[in-house]
C-alpha positions in Angstrom: 33.4 -3.0 -7.7 31.9 0.5 -8.2 28.2 1.2 -7.2 27.3 1.7 -10.8 28.5 -1.7 -11.7 26.8 -3.4 -8.7 23.5 -1.8 -9.8 24.0 -2.9 -13.4 24.7 -6.4 -12.3 22.2 -6.9 -9.6 19.3 -4.6 -10.2 16.6 -5.3 -12.8 15.8 -1.8 -14.3 12.3 -2.9 -15.4 11.4 -3.0 -11.7 12.0 0.6 -11.5 11.4 2.2 -15.0 8.3 4.2 -15.1 7.3 3.2 -11.5 6.1 5.5 -8.9 8.4 5.6 -6.0 7.4 7.3 -2.7 10.2 7.9 -0.1 9.4 9.4 3.3 12.2 11.6 4.5 13.6 11.6 0.8 15.2 15.1 1.1 18.6 13.9 2.6 20.6 11.0 3.7 20.0 7.5 2.5 16.3 8.5 1.5 17.8 11.1 -1.0 20.4 8.7 -2.3 17.6 6.1 -2.8 15.8 8.6 -4.8 18.9 9.3 -7.0 19.2 5.6 -7.7 15.7 5.3 -8.6 15.6 8.4 -10.7 18.6 7.1 -12.7 16.7 3.8 -13.3 13.8 5.8 -14.6 11.3 6.1 -11.8 9.0 8.8 -11.0 9.9 10.1 -7.6 7.7 11.6 -4.7 9.4 12.8 -1.8 7.5 13.1 1.5 9.0 15.4 3.9 8.0 17.8 6.8 10.3 20.6 5.5 9.1 22.1 2.2 12.1 24.1 1.7 14.4 21.4 2.1 12.4 19.2 0.0 12.4 21.8 -2.8 16.1 21.9 -2.6 16.2 18.2 -3.0 14.0 18.3 -6.0 16.0 21.0 -7.6 19.1 18.9 -7.1 17.5 15.8 -8.6 16.1 17.5 -11.5 19.5 19.1 -12.3 21.0 15.7 -12.4 18.0 13.9 -13.9 16.1 16.4 -16.1 13.7 13.8 -17.6 12.6 12.6 -14.2 9.2 13.4 -12.8 9.4 14.6 -9.2 6.7 15.5 -6.9 6.4 16.5 -3.2 4.0 15.7 -0.5 4.0 17.3 2.9 4.4 14.7 5.7 5.3 15.1 9.4 5.3 11.8 11.1 5.0 13.6 14.5 1.6 14.9 13.7 -1.3 12.7 13.1 -3.3 15.4 11.2 -0.3 15.7 8.9 -0.2 12.0 8.4 -4.0 11.9 7.6 -3.6 14.7 4.9 -0.6 13.0 3.3 -2.5 9.6 3.2 -5.2 11.4 1.4 -2.9 12.9 -1.1 -1.0 9.7 -1.7 -4.2 7.8 -2.5 -4.6 10.2 -5.5 -1.7 8.3 -7.3 -0.6 4.9 -8.3 2.0 3.5 -6.0 4.6 0.9 -6.9 7.1 1.2 -4.2 6.6 2.9 -0.8 9.7 3.4 1.4 9.1 4.3 5.1 12.5 5.9 5.5 11.9 9.0 7.6 12.7 9.1 11.4 14.3 10.9 14.1 17.5 9.9 16.0 19.0 10.7 19.5 16.7 13.6 20.5 16.3 15.0 24.0 13.2 14.1 25.6 10.2 15.9 24.1 6.8 15.1 22.7 4.9 14.9 19.3 2.0 17.0 18.5 -0.2 14.3 19.8 1.6 14.2 23.2 3.6 11.0 22.7 7.5 10.7 23.5 9.0 12.1 20.2 11.1 9.2 19.0 8.7 6.3 19.6 5.7 8.8 18.7 7.5 9.6 15.3 9.5 6.5 14.2 7.0 3.9 15.3 3.6 5.3 16.1 3.7 7.8 13.1 4.8 5.0 10.6 2.3 2.7 12.0 -0.5 5.1 11.6 0.5 5.9 8.2 0.6 2.3 7.2 -2.8 1.6 8.7 -4.3 4.4 6.3 -2.3 3.2 3.3 -2.3 -0.5 3.1 -6.0 -1.0 2.5 -5.6 1.3 -0.5 -2.4 -0.5 -1.7 -4.4 -3.7 -1.6 -7.0 -2.4 -4.0 -4.4 -1.8 -6.7 -4.2 -4.1 -9.5 -0.5 -4.7 -9.3 2.3 -5.5 -7.0 3.2 -2.9 -4.3 6.3 -2.9 -2.3 6.1 -1.7 1.2 9.4 -1.2 2.7 10.3 -0.3 6.4 13.8 0.8 7.4 15.2 -0.7 10.6 18.6 -0.5 12.2 21.4 -2.7 13.6 20.6 -1.3 17.0 17.5 -3.5 17.3 19.7 -6.4 17.9 20.8 -4.8 21.3 17.5 -3.5 22.9 14.3 -5.0 23.7 10.9 -3.4 24.4 9.8 -3.0 28.1 6.0 -2.6 27.8 5.8 -1.4 31.4 7.7 1.6 30.4 7.0 1.8 26.6 8.3 5.4 26.1 11.2 4.8 28.5 10.1 7.9 30.6 11.3 6.5 33.9 14.9 6.3 32.6 15.2 8.1 29.3 18.2 7.3 27.1 18.2 8.9 23.6 20.1 6.0 21.9 17.9 3.2 23.5 14.7 4.8 22.7 15.8 5.0 19.1 16.7 1.3 19.1 13.3 0.4 20.7 11.4 2.3 18.0 13.3 0.5 15.3 12.6 -2.9 17.1 9.0 -2.0 17.1 9.2 -1.4 13.5 10.7 -4.9 12.9 7.5 -6.2 14.8 5.2 -4.1 12.8 6.8 -5.5 9.5 6.2 -9.1 10.7 2.7 -8.2 11.7 1.7 -6.7 8.4 3.5 -9.3 6.5 1.1 -11.9 8.1 -2.0 -9.8 7.9 -1.5 -9.2 4.2 -0.2 -12.6 3.2 -1.1 -13.8 -0.2 -2.1 -10.2 -1.2 -0.4 -7.9 -3.8 1.7 -6.3 -1.2 5.3 -7.2 -0.9 6.8 -6.3 2.6 10.4 -5.6 2.8 12.6 -4.7 5.9 16.0 -3.2 5.4 18.8 -1.8 7.6 21.4 0.4 6.0 24.2 -0.7 8.5 26.4 2.1 9.9 25.8 5.2 7.9 27.4 8.6 8.3 24.4 10.5 7.3 22.8 13.8 8.3 20.7 12.2 10.8 23.8 10.7 12.5 25.5 14.1 12.4 22.4 15.7 14.3 22.6 13.0 16.9 26.3 13.6 17.7 26.8 17.4 17.5 27.9 18.0 21.1 30.7 17.2 23.5 34.2 16.2 22.6 33.4 12.3 22.6 30.8 13.0 19.9 33.6 14.7 17.8 35.7 11.6 18.1 32.9 9.5 17.5 32.0 11.3 14.3 35.6 10.9 13.1 35.5 7.2 13.7 32.1 6.9 11.8 33.7 8.7 8.7 36.1 5.9 8.6 34.2 2.9 9.7 30.7 3.5 8.3 29.7 3.7 4.6 28.2 6.6 2.6 24.6 7.1 2.5 24.8 6.4 -1.3 26.1 2.9 -0.7 23.9 2.3 2.4 20.8 3.1 0.4 21.6 0.0 -1.8 20.2 -2.2 0.8 16.8 -0.7 0.2 17.2 -0.7 -3.5 18.0 -4.4 -3.4 15.0 -5.2 -1.3 12.6 -3.3 -3.8 14.1 -5.3 -6.6 13.0 -8.7 -5.2 9.7 -10.3 -5.9 9.1 -11.7 -2.3 9.1 -10.5 1.3 12.6 -10.1 2.5 15.0 -8.5 4.8 18.2 -7.0 3.6 21.4 -5.4 4.9 25.2 -4.9 4.1 27.1 -7.9 3.6 30.4 -6.8 5.4 31.6 -7.7 8.9 28.8 -7.3 11.5 26.7 -6.0 8.7 28.1 -2.4 9.4 28.9 -1.6 5.7 29.2 -3.1 2.2 27.0 -4.1 -0.7 23.6 -5.8 0.3 22.5 -9.2 1.0 19.6 -11.0 2.6 19.8 -11.1 6.4 17.9 -11.5 9.6 16.7 -9.0 12.0 15.1 -9.6 15.4 11.3 -10.0 15.7 9.8 -10.4 19.1 7.6 -13.4 19.8 5.0 -10.9 21.0 5.1 -8.9 17.9 1.3 -8.7 17.6 1.1 -7.3 21.1 3.5 -4.5 20.0 1.1 -3.6 17.3 -1.9 -3.8 19.4 -0.4 -1.5 22.0 0.5 0.9 19.1 -2.9 0.9 17.7 -4.4 1.5 21.1 -2.3 4.6 21.6 -3.2 5.9 18.3 -6.8 5.5 18.8 -6.5 7.3 22.2 -5.9 10.5 20.3 
C-alpha cells in the first residue's frame, strides 16, 4: 500500500482541513514530513525552529508544493528558556488545534544549554516541559479540542532514569542520555494526561520507530563503524515520510493514545496503537524537572 492510499483510508481529512498545526523542529526530518502531510490535508502550518534560515528554506519548499497553504514561522530554541518564553507568547496570539513537540537533539558530545543544563536532557526534556507549562493553561482556555503530541523513542524501553545522576555527568554516554531524555518525556506525557483529565486537551505520545533522518545522520557522522551503521539504517529503517505517519495517526484520533510503527519490534511500518514505558514515579520525574526550571 502506498502512503497516499494509507492516508486516504485511515485519516479523516476534516480533522486537519483549515486546522492550525504547530510543529517544533518542523524544518527537517519527520517534523517536515508531518508538515507536508498536514499541508496536503489542508492545514495551516506553523514551523517552530531555532534556525530561521533553515525554516525559511523549508517554508519555501512547502509553498512550492502546496501554494494554497498558509505557513508561518516562530523562532524557538528549546535550549534557551528566554527563547521558549518568547515563543510561548507568540503562539498564544493564535488559535491552536494541533501542537507537536517534535524538536530535539541526539547523540551530542557533553555540553550545556544557555541555562547551564546538560544539553540533551536540558533541550529534549526540560525545554519541552517548560514550553508545555507555559502553553497548556492557554490551550485549556480554548473552546475546542486541542491535541498536544509528544514524540518519544524506541530507546525508552532500554534505559531508565537515575535520579542520583539525572544528567549522567558521572559517566556520560550520548546514546543513553538521549534515551533518558525521551523516557522523561514519556513520564511527562502521563503526568499531563492525568493533570488535564476531562479537559479539552487530548494528549498523544508517538514514537517514529527507526528513522534515517537528518537527526540520525548528525549523530552518526564519525568513525568507520558509524559509516557501517548508516548503511544498515538506510536499509532497515523507514523514511521520515513514512515514520511521520505515526504522529499523523495520533493527531487523527479523538482520545489520548500512544502510537508507533506496526512492523517487527516496531522499527518500521504503518502506524498502530502501542505501549511505551512509563515509570511508576512519573510524577517525581516532572517534579524534579519543574524544580530545575524554577532554579533558573
